[in-house]
C-alpha positions as CSV (number, residue, x, y, z in Angstrom):
1,X,-14.2,20.0,31.9
2,X,-12.9,17.4,29.4
3,X,-11.7,20.2,27.1
4,X,-9.7,21.8,29.9
5,X,-8.0,18.4,30.6
6,X,-7.1,18.0,26.9
7,X,-5.6,21.5,26.8
8,X,-3.7,20.9,30.0
9,X,-2.3,17.6,28.7
10,X,-1.4,19.2,25.4
11,X,0.5,22.0,27.2
12,X,2.2,19.5,29.5
13,X,3.3,17.4,26.5
14,X,4.6,20.5,24.7
15,X,6.6,21.5,27.8
16,X,8.2,18.0,28.0
17,X,9.1,18.1,24.3
18,X,12.6,19.2,23.6
19,X,13.6,22.1,21.4
20,X,13.1,21.8,17.7
21,X,13.2,24.2,14.8
22,X,10.1,26.1,14.0
23,X,9.6,28.3,10.9
24,X,7.7,31.5,11.6
25,X,6.0,33.9,9.1
26,X,6.4,37.6,10.1
27,X,4.1,40.0,8.4
28,X,4.1,43.8,8.6
29,X,7.9,44.4,8.4
30,X,9.2,47.9,7.7
31,X,10.7,48.5,4.3
32,X,14.2,49.2,5.5
33,X,14.7,46.1,7.8
34,X,17.6,43.7,7.3
35,X,18.0,40.0,7.9
36,X,20.4,40.6,10.8
37,X,17.9,43.0,12.5
38,X,15.1,40.5,12.1
39,X,17.3,37.8,13.6
40,X,18.3,40.0,16.6
41,X,14.6,40.7,17.2
42,X,13.8,37.0,17.7
43,X,17.0,36.0,19.6
44,X,15.4,36.3,23.1
45,X,13.1,33.4,22.4
46,X,15.7,30.9,21.1
47,X,18.4,30.3,18.6
48,X,17.7,31.9,15.3
49,X,18.9,29.4,12.6
50,X,17.8,31.5,9.7
51,X,16.2,34.9,9.1
52,X,15.2,36.1,5.7
53,X,13.4,39.3,4.7
54,X,11.6,38.8,1.3
55,X,12.6,41.6,-1.0
56,X,11.1,42.9,-4.3
57,X,13.0,43.6,-7.5
58,X,14.0,47.1,-6.2
59,X,15.6,45.5,-3.1
60,X,13.1,46.9,-0.7
61,X,11.3,44.7,1.8
62,X,8.0,43.4,0.6
63,X,6.6,43.6,4.1
64,X,7.1,40.0,5.3
65,X,9.8,37.5,6.1
66,X,10.6,34.2,7.7
67,X,12.5,33.2,10.8
68,X,13.6,29.6,11.7
69,X,13.7,29.5,15.5
70,X,15.2,26.6,17.4
71,X,13.4,26.5,20.6
72,X,11.0,24.5,22.7
73,X,7.3,24.7,21.6
74,X,6.2,26.8,24.7
75,X,8.9,29.4,23.9
76,X,7.7,29.6,20.3
77,X,4.1,30.0,21.5
78,X,5.3,32.8,23.9
79,X,7.2,34.4,21.0
80,X,4.1,34.4,18.7
81,X,1.9,35.8,21.5
82,X,4.5,38.5,22.4
83,X,5.1,39.8,18.9
84,X,1.7,39.5,17.3
85,X,0.1,42.9,17.3
86,X,3.2,44.8,18.5
87,X,4.6,47.8,16.6
88,X,8.1,47.8,15.2
89,X,9.3,51.0,13.4
90,X,5.7,52.2,13.0
91,X,4.4,48.9,11.5
92,X,2.2,46.4,13.3
93,X,3.7,42.8,13.3
94,X,1.8,39.6,12.7
95,X,3.6,36.4,13.7
96,X,2.3,33.0,12.8
97,X,3.7,29.5,12.2
98,X,4.8,29.1,8.6
99,X,4.7,26.1,6.4
100,X,7.9,24.2,5.8
101,X,10.4,25.8,3.4
102,X,10.1,24.3,-0.1
103,X,13.7,23.2,-0.4
104,X,13.7,21.8,3.1
105,X,10.5,19.8,2.4
106,X,11.9,18.6,-0.9
107,X,15.1,17.4,0.8
108,X,13.1,15.7,3.6
109,X,10.8,13.9,1.0
110,X,13.9,12.7,-1.0
111,X,15.4,11.3,2.2
112,X,12.2,9.6,3.2
113,X,11.9,8.1,-0.3
114,X,15.5,6.9,-0.2
115,X,14.9,5.3,3.2
116,X,11.7,3.6,2.0
117,X,13.6,2.3,-1.1
118,X,16.4,1.0,1.2
119,X,13.8,-0.7,3.4
120,X,12.0,-2.3,0.4
121,X,15.3,-3.5,-1.0
122,X,16.3,-5.0,2.3
123,X,12.9,-6.7,2.6
124,X,13.2,-8.0,-0.9
125,X,16.7,-9.3,-0.2
126,X,15.6,-11.0,2.9
127,X,12.7,-12.6,1.1
128,X,15.0,-13.7,-1.7
129,X,17.4,-15.2,0.8
130,X,14.6,-17.0,2.5
131,X,13.3,-18.4,-0.8
132,X,16.8,-19.5,-1.8
133,X,17.2,-21.3,1.5
134,X,13.9,-23.1,1.0
135,X,14.4,-24.3,-2.6
136,X,16.8,-27.2,-3.5
137,X,20.3,-26.5,-4.7
138,X,20.2,-24.6,-7.9
139,X,21.7,-26.1,-11.1
140,X,23.7,-24.3,-13.7
141,X,21.3,-22.5,-16.0
142,X,23.6,-23.0,-18.9
143,X,23.1,-26.8,-18.5
144,X,19.4,-26.5,-18.8
145,X,17.8,-27.0,-22.2
146,X,14.4,-25.4,-23.0
147,X,12.6,-27.6,-25.5
148,X,9.2,-27.7,-27.2
149,X,8.1,-31.3,-27.7
150,X,5.5,-30.1,-30.2
151,X,4.6,-26.8,-31.7
152,X,1.3,-27.0,-29.8
153,X,2.8,-27.6,-26.4
154,X,4.5,-25.3,-24.0
155,X,8.3,-25.2,-23.5
156,X,9.7,-27.7,-21.1
157,X,13.1,-27.7,-19.3
158,X,15.4,-30.7,-19.7
159,X,18.5,-31.0,-17.5
160,X,21.3,-33.0,-19.1
161,X,21.8,-36.4,-17.5
162,X,18.2,-36.5,-16.1
163,X,15.0,-37.5,-17.8
164,X,12.3,-34.9,-18.1
165,X,8.9,-35.0,-19.8
166,X,10.9,-36.1,-22.9
167,X,11.6,-39.5,-24.4
168,X,15.3,-38.7,-24.5
169,X,18.0,-38.5,-21.7
170,X,20.9,-36.2,-22.1
171,X,24.4,-37.0,-20.9
172,X,26.1,-34.5,-18.7
173,X,28.0,-31.7,-20.7
174,X,31.3,-32.3,-18.8
175,X,31.4,-36.0,-19.7
176,X,30.6,-35.1,-23.3
177,X,33.5,-32.5,-23.4
178,X,35.9,-35.0,-21.8
179,X,34.9,-37.6,-24.4
180,X,35.7,-35.2,-27.3
181,X,39.1,-34.4,-25.8
182,X,39.9,-38.1,-25.4
183,X,39.0,-38.7,-29.0
184,X,41.3,-35.8,-30.2
185,X,44.2,-37.2,-28.1
186,X,43.7,-40.7,-29.5
187,X,43.7,-39.3,-33.0
188,X,47.0,-37.4,-32.2
189,X,45.6,-34.0,-33.0
190,X,45.9,-32.4,-29.5
191,X,48.7,-32.3,-26.9
192,X,47.9,-33.4,-23.3
193,X,47.3,-30.5,-21.0
């Protein structure tokens, strides 16, 4: 009884699902069939987006092909049931769902990877923005000196004008540059700006 309920609910959900593109593998094709004839054969069940007969080196049909049918899942199931085992030009057809086309799958995987990369970059950007908002105002990296107090100790950062783990204090770079300019002007070597 439970199995019947599951099957009924599956069929109901398939009926409610809208049309989508399904790729079908058709085996047992005659050697003289064309792509257009194959497409016409499957048109009653939905829109045929692509029909391709696989051909050998001599140009003759190798006996199978693929049809991309845009239809609701119940229509596709009806198509498979209707054509499997039927004869067409003296050959018995076998219709079954096919795996996704290689190029289509590759394109979908690339799009998924690009979307995932964009999502990761957005998350990283948001995390960086949140971290920047939490830390104090950044100082100019060019104004930071990295010093080693002793060859046995790790590097430490010293910001000019502020004491660090050093014994020395550094005057701000801007004041130092202005002092040199004032000295040049006093000596008469430079013109005022």
